[in-house]
ROGUZA-948609 format. One record per residue (C-alpha): x, z, y; residue number from 0. Coordinates in pm, 1 decimal, padded with zeros to 6 digits, m for minus. Each point is the difference from the previous one (the first is absolute). Example, Ala and Ser with C-alpha at 12.3 -4.5 7.8 and 13.67 -1.06 7.14 Angstrom:
BEGIN
PT       c1       c3       c2   n
PT  01230.0  00780.0 m00450.0   0
PT  00137.0 m00066.0  00344.0   1
//
This chain:
BEGIN
PT       c1       c3       c2   n
PT  13105.4  07219.7  08635.1   0
PT m00060.7  00393.7  00016.9   1
PT  00166.8 m00026.4  00358.9   2
PT m00257.1 m00244.7  00124.2   3
PT m00291.6  00152.1  00210.1   4
PT m00360.6  00031.5 m00159.9   5
PT m00217.9 m00267.0  00035.6   6
PT m00313.3  00048.2  00214.7   7
PT m00337.7 m00102.6 m00125.3   8
PT m00318.1 m00016.7  00199.2   9
PT m00298.9 m00062.8 m00160.3  10
PT m00319.5 m00173.3  00164.1  11
PT m00165.8  00217.5  00279.6  12
PT  00325.9  00177.3  00043.9  13
PT  00231.6 m00246.5  00143.3  14
PT  00003.5  00095.5  00350.5  15
PT  00081.3  00342.5 m00046.5  16
PT  00273.4 m00040.6 m00269.4  17
PT  00165.6 m00275.1  00248.2  18
PT m00003.0  00250.1  00281.9  19
PT  00194.6  00240.2 m00252.5  20
PT  00218.4 m00288.6 m00124.6  21
PT  00112.0 m00077.8  00349.1  22
PT  00117.4  00342.8  00085.7  23
PT  00190.2  00002.9 m00320.4  24
PT  00136.8 m00332.9  00078.0  25
PT m00106.4 m00190.6 m00284.0  26
PT m00227.9 m00279.9 m00092.8  27
PT m00327.7  00031.0 m00232.6  28
PT  00039.7 m00136.0 m00322.0  29
PT m00212.2 m00290.2 m00121.5  30
PT m00266.1  00028.0 m00279.7  31
PT m00320.8 m00181.6 m00109.5  32
PT m00380.5  00139.1 m00035.3  33
PT m00244.0 m00240.7 m00156.4  34
PT m00385.6  00097.8 m00007.9  35
PT m00216.4 m00152.2 m00298.9  36
PT m00345.5 m00096.5  00017.7  37
PT m00121.6  00301.3 m00199.3  38
PT  00154.6  00260.5  00210.8  39
PT  00312.6  00035.6 m00183.8  40
PT  00344.7 m00058.8  00165.5  41
PT  00384.6 m00062.2 m00066.4  42
PT  00292.6  00145.0  00197.2  43
PT  00353.3 m00076.7 m00062.9  44
PT  00336.9  00013.7  00199.3  45
PT  00154.0 m00326.3  00096.0  46
PT  00341.7  00143.6  00076.4  47
PT  00214.4  00106.6 m00310.0  48
PT m00043.6  00373.0 m00043.3  49
PT  00228.3  00055.4 m00308.2  50
PT  00226.9  00268.0  00004.8  51
PT m00131.9  00075.6  00374.4  52
PT m00199.0  00306.3  00159.2  53
PT m00315.8 m00098.8  00170.9  54
PT m00234.4  00159.0  00240.3  55
PT m00358.7 m00117.8 m00020.6  56
PT m00223.8  00047.5  00308.8  57
PT m00391.0  00058.7 m00026.8  58
PT m00202.9  00182.8  00213.9  59
PT m00333.0  00123.0 m00225.6  60
PT m00286.7  00010.3  00217.4  61
PT m00297.8 m00220.4 m00065.2  62
PT m00102.9 m00257.1  00260.4  63
PT m00238.1 m00316.2  00030.9  64
PT  00220.0 m00200.9 m00269.6  65
PT  00109.7  00241.8 m00268.7  66
PT m00091.8  00330.1 m00093.1  67
PT  00238.3  00313.4 m00058.1  68
PT m00056.2 m00070.3 m00360.3  69
PT  00094.0 m00370.9  00049.4  70
PT  00313.9  00088.8  00195.1  71
PT  00080.2  00264.8 m00272.1  72
PT m00024.4 m00236.8 m00291.1  73
PT  00212.2 m00245.1  00173.0  74
PT  00271.6  00243.4  00093.9  75
PT  00015.4  00140.2 m00376.3  76
PT  00017.5 m00371.7 m00140.4  77
PT  00249.5 m00125.3  00234.9  78
PT  00250.1  00331.6 m00067.7  79
PT m00043.2 m00069.4 m00370.6  80
PT  00103.6 m00378.2  00070.6  81
PT  00314.1  00124.4  00172.2  82
PT  00113.4  00180.8 m00296.9  83
PT m00077.5 m00260.8 m00250.1  84
PT  00219.5 m00219.8  00234.9  85
PT  00292.9  00229.2 m00025.1  86
PT m00047.6  00218.3  00336.4  87
PT  00250.1  00293.0 m00060.9  88
PT m00220.2  00235.6  00202.7  89
PT m00334.6 m00015.0  00205.6  90
PT m00094.7  00203.4  00282.7  91
PT m00346.0 m00022.1  00141.9  92
PT m00071.6  00068.2  00359.4  93
PT m00378.8  00046.3  00028.0  94
PT m00053.5  00159.2  00396.4  95
PT m00351.5  00068.1 m00108.6  96
PT m00037.8  00099.9 m00368.3  97
PT m00387.3 m00034.1 m00129.9  98
PT m00142.0  00282.1 m00193.4  99
PT  00193.6  00290.7  00166.4 100
PT m00307.7  00208.6  00080.1 101
PT m00124.1 m00007.1 m00344.1 102
PT  00271.4  00250.6 m00153.4 103
PT m00232.8  00247.7 m00181.4 104
PT m00292.4  00108.7 m00173.5 105
PT m00306.2  00115.9  00214.3 106
PT m00237.3  00007.5 m00314.5 107
PT  00019.8 m00033.2 m00337.4 108
PT  00130.5 m00314.8 m00165.3 109
PT  00127.2 m00107.4  00343.8 110
PT  00262.9 m00277.8 m00018.3 111
PT  00330.1  00070.1  00188.2 112
PT  00079.4 m00327.7  00144.5 113
PT  00343.3  00040.5  00153.8 114
PT  00138.0  00123.4 m00340.4 115
PT m00130.8 m00306.7 m00147.4 116
PT  00129.7 m00203.2  00269.1 117
PT  00350.9  00150.0 m00052.5 118
PT m00028.5 m00112.7 m00354.3 119
PT m00046.4 m00351.2  00065.6 120
PT  00292.5 m00007.8  00215.1 121
PT  00197.7  00165.3 m00270.6 122
PT m00079.5 m00248.8 m00260.5 123
PT  00039.6 m00287.4  00211.1 124
PT  00375.4  00067.8  00032.6 125
PT m00011.6  00135.4  00335.6 126
PT  00323.3  00227.5  00070.1 127
PT m00072.3  00164.7  00328.9 128
PT m00317.9  00005.9  00250.1 129
PT  00045.3  00030.1  00373.8 130
PT m00343.3  00070.9  00202.3 131
PT m00097.7  00157.7  00331.7 132
PT m00195.3  00325.1  00065.4 133
PT m00208.2  00048.7 m00337.9 134
PT m00312.2  00211.0 m00012.2 135
PT  00146.7  00272.3 m00210.0 136
PT  00374.6  00012.6 m00034.6 137
PT  00005.4  00237.9 m00274.3 138
PT m00250.8 m00207.7 m00197.7 139
PT  00231.3 m00296.2  00016.0 140
PT  00319.1  00217.9 m00135.8 141
PT m00192.9  00089.7 m00278.5 142
PT m00189.6 m00328.7 m00061.1 143
PT  00339.0 m00220.6 m00012.4 144
PT  00281.0  00038.2 m00255.2 145
PT  00192.5 m00247.5  00171.7 146
PT  00163.9  00073.5  00334.5 147
PT m00288.4 m00035.7  00269.4 148
PT  00106.6  00051.4  00372.7 149
PT m00266.1  00115.3  00233.9 150
PT  00137.3 m00101.6  00364.5 151
PT m00192.9  00222.5  00252.6 152
PT m00091.4 m00107.4  00348.0 153
PT m00011.7  00320.4  00210.5 154
PT  00318.8 m00084.1  00194.3 155
PT m00142.3 m00340.9  00079.8 156
PT m00303.2  00128.9  00153.3 157
PT  00178.6  00308.6  00158.8 158
PT  00217.7 m00272.1  00227.8 159
PT m00323.6 m00166.6  00086.7 160
PT m00165.3  00286.1  00124.0 161
PT  00262.6  00154.1  00157.2 162
PT  00006.0 m00274.7  00247.9 163
PT m00395.8  00052.9  00045.6 164
PT m00064.8  00395.1  00066.4 165
PT  00185.7  00045.1  00274.7 166
PT  00050.6  00350.6  00090.6 167
PT m00339.7  00139.9 m00128.9 168
PT m00039.5  00248.2 m00283.3 169
PT m00020.1 m00163.3 m00333.5 170
PT m00172.9  00081.0 m00344.3 171
PT  00027.3 m00161.4 m00312.3 172
PT m00333.8 m00002.8 m00202.1 173
PT m00034.8 m00027.5 m00360.3 174
PT m00357.3 m00183.1 m00062.4 175
PT m00029.7  00202.2 m00330.4 176
PT  00188.1  00246.1 m00237.6 177
PT  00154.2 m00263.9 m00189.1 178
PT  00192.3 m00132.2  00283.4 179
PT  00167.9  00323.9  00141.3 180
PT  00320.6 m00082.9 m00143.9 181
PT  00011.3 m00365.4  00130.6 182
PT m00116.7  00134.0  00366.7 183
PT  00242.8  00259.7 m00017.9 184
PT  00286.3 m00244.4 m00054.8 185
PT m00112.5 m00190.3  00306.2 186
PT m00029.1  00320.0  00219.3 187
PT  00359.2  00079.6 m00079.1 188
PT  00126.9 m00346.3  00049.3 189
PT m00190.1 m00012.8  00358.4 190
PT  00095.1  00345.3  00098.5 191
PT  00372.3 m00140.6 m00067.9 192
PT m00032.2 m00308.9  00202.7 193
PT m00159.7  00212.4  00287.6 194
PT  00214.7  00287.9  00009.6 195
PT m00305.8  00223.1  00022.9 196
PT m00251.8  00174.5 m00212.6 197
PT m00271.6 m00191.4 m00144.3 198
PT m00279.2  00182.0 m00143.4 199
PT m00219.5 m00055.8 m00310.0 200
PT m00361.9 m00009.9 m00105.4 201
PT m00207.5 m00065.6 m00312.7 202
PT m00354.9 m00134.5 m00019.0 203
PT m00220.2  00137.9 m00289.6 204
PT m00126.8 m00281.6 m00234.7 205
PT m00222.4 m00026.8 m00332.4 206
PT m00076.8 m00301.3 m00166.9 207
PT m00265.4 m00031.4 m00270.9 208
PT  00010.0 m00360.6 m00103.1 209
PT m00043.8 m00206.1  00331.9 210
PT m00125.4  00306.1  00187.3 211
PT  00226.2  00179.3  00248.9 212
PT m00084.9  00354.9  00100.3 213
PT  00181.9  00273.8  00191.7 214
PT  00002.4  00077.5  00394.3 215
PT  00277.7  00273.9  00025.6 216
PT  00312.5 m00097.2  00222.7 217
PT  00281.0  00249.8 m00052.8 218
PT  00254.2 m00000.6  00320.7 219
PT m00019.8 m00025.2  00350.5 220
PT m00034.8 m00342.2  00151.6 221
PT m00172.4  00078.8  00339.2 222
PT  00169.8 m00167.9  00278.7 223
PT  00269.7 m00140.2 m00203.9 224
PT  00119.5 m00327.5 m00138.1 225
PT m00128.6 m00015.2 m00337.0 226
PT  00113.7 m00268.1 m00278.6 227
PT m00209.9 m00021.2 m00314.1 228
PT  00253.0 m00118.8 m00289.8 229
PT m00062.9 m00150.8 m00326.0 230
PT  00127.0 m00215.2 m00279.1 231
PT m00257.7 m00289.6  00018.9 232
PT m00324.4 m00092.0  00143.2 233
PT m00263.1 m00140.6 m00216.9 234
PT m00360.5  00046.1  00164.2 235
PT  00165.9  00201.6  00261.9 236
PT m00259.9  00290.6 m00059.7 237
PT  00240.9  00262.9 m00081.4 238
PT  00205.7 m00065.1  00375.1 239
PT m00331.2 m00038.4  00169.0 240
PT m00133.9  00353.7 m00113.6 241
PT  00340.5  00169.9  00112.1 242
PT m00004.6 m00186.0  00347.3 243
PT m00350.1  00062.0  00045.2 244
PT  00072.8  00399.4 m00083.3 245
PT  00305.4 m00009.1  00237.6 246
PT m00216.1 m00161.6  00268.5 247
PT m00254.1  00299.8 m00050.5 248
PT  00288.1  00241.2  00035.3 249
PT  00068.3 m00135.6  00337.7 250
PT  00357.6 m00201.1 m00081.4 251
PT  00131.1 m00181.0  00308.8 252
PT  00133.4 m00306.0 m00163.4 253
PT m00039.8 m00141.6 m00321.8 254
PT  00186.6 m00209.0 m00236.3 255
PT m00020.9 m00105.3 m00387.3 256
PT  00265.7 m00144.6 m00221.6 257
PT  00008.1 m00138.4 m00378.2 258
PT  00280.5 m00202.5 m00179.2 259
PT m00247.8 m00210.7 m00170.2 260
PT m00310.4 m00148.1  00199.9 261
PT m00223.4 m00160.4 m00284.6 262
PT m00324.0  00015.7  00231.3 263
PT m00237.7 m00051.3 m00277.1 264
PT m00289.3  00067.8  00230.8 265
PT  00131.8 m00240.7  00265.9 266
PT  00014.0  00153.9  00350.3 267
PT m00249.5  00288.0 m00083.3 268
PT  00284.0  00256.2  00115.6 269
PT m00002.1 m00159.1  00335.5 270
PT m00392.5  00003.0  00044.1 271
PT m00005.1  00178.6  00244.0 272
PT  00381.1  00042.4  00084.3 273
PT  00098.1  00375.9  00008.8 274
PT  00389.5 m00044.5 m00021.1 275
PT  00196.3 m00157.3  00279.2 276
PT  00178.0 m00174.0 m00286.7 277
PT  00053.6 m00019.4 m00384.5 278
PT  00350.2 m00064.0 m00102.8 279
PT  00070.3 m00167.9 m00347.4 280
PT  00281.1 m00172.1 m00148.2 281
PT  00005.5 m00377.0 m00123.8 282
PT m00026.2  00095.9 m00385.4 283
PT m00339.9 m00136.7  00008.9 284
PT m00113.6 m00266.4  00283.7 285
PT m00319.1  00113.6  00182.7 286
PT m00181.6 m00304.2 m00101.5 287
PT m00319.3  00165.2 m00026.2 288
PT m00011.1  00075.8  00360.2 289
PT m00083.2 m00217.6  00325.7 290
PT  00273.3 m00125.0  00211.5 291
PT m00146.9  00182.3  00298.2 292
PT  00016.6  00345.3 m00211.4 293
PT  00351.3 m00089.0 m00099.7 294
PT  00103.6 m00043.1  00361.7 295
PT m00155.8  00290.6  00148.4 296
PT m00031.5  00253.3 m00250.0 297
PT  00299.1 m00062.2 m00245.0 298
PT  00373.8  00067.3 m00009.5 299
PT  00167.2 m00154.9 m00294.4 300
PT  00359.2  00107.3 m00053.0 301
PT  00268.1 m00189.7 m00196.4 302
PT  00069.2  00187.1 m00332.6 303
PT  00277.1 m00258.9 m00158.0 304
PT  00305.6  00178.2  00129.5 305
PT m00070.7  00272.4 m00202.8 306
PT m00015.1 m00235.4 m00315.9 307
PT  00313.2 m00186.4  00117.3 308
PT  00197.6  00328.5  00086.4 309
PT m00101.4  00147.3 m00338.8 310
PT  00129.3 m00315.4 m00191.7 311
PT  00317.3 m00010.9  00193.4 312
PT  00053.1  00392.2 m00026.2 313
PT m00077.2 m00004.7 m00391.2 314
PT  00288.5 m00272.3 m00053.6 315
PT m00173.5 m00279.4 m00040.6 316
PT  00095.3 m00186.1  00310.1 317
PT  00276.6  00037.4  00270.1 318
PT m00058.0  00258.0  00205.4 319
PT m00185.2 m00068.7  00327.9 320
//
């Protein structure tokens, strides 16, 4: 029984992403049932036998018009508990976008540390391993989770994309705030390797007080160069827009932006007016809050499923790709 590959389950709303990973691994998605009740309660159960089997559960924890992030998290935790009760040997969760990743520290007295609480929920639900993409603060995730939690970074994916775009121009990787310096540096190094030439770096000053952003200093030379503002996620888009505007004021030649998770909680605000030639994101969160015209003209969506499939294969769960 232990020689069999894991069963792959995809909860409602994550089927498309999980199916593309499963196709790369050469295996089908397992069967399960999800039922909603009149009072808002629900039930999830596996239909394929899981006793003695390793299982992998896919769910992307962003809120949409049908379910909030809380709803999706609750369903995922209940389903993982049901798998354990049904005799699953080991449960791995793949959540390309992990909710509550930004609330990882106390900013004022009696503040909650939501990232740690979410980690506790996974542990008590019987999850043995978590795999996610580009968390907001990798150190906070390492500290919050006692179970193995793997944060797969997307710097190489974006480097391969932009290496085909920037041509022979001088390039600068821009961090939109001090918290993203390491992330932007990883992207800068990956792009430098892809291009085979030096890539510069720049940093945008940012201070936050509740929902208000301040700071106008851009450290680094972008004049007449190609700048790529690089971040982990886009929520309202205000952070990227401020950095982009500072680059324009500093005389940048060409301007792009990139972020792994495109939430676009303020709709198309980032593109009104458009200041970037295009914004590159991955497919961890579908850009459902944007108009089709905005997606076509302003967005480049990169496929991240190979990162997940390769990791699952290389960690021994599946035959190597």
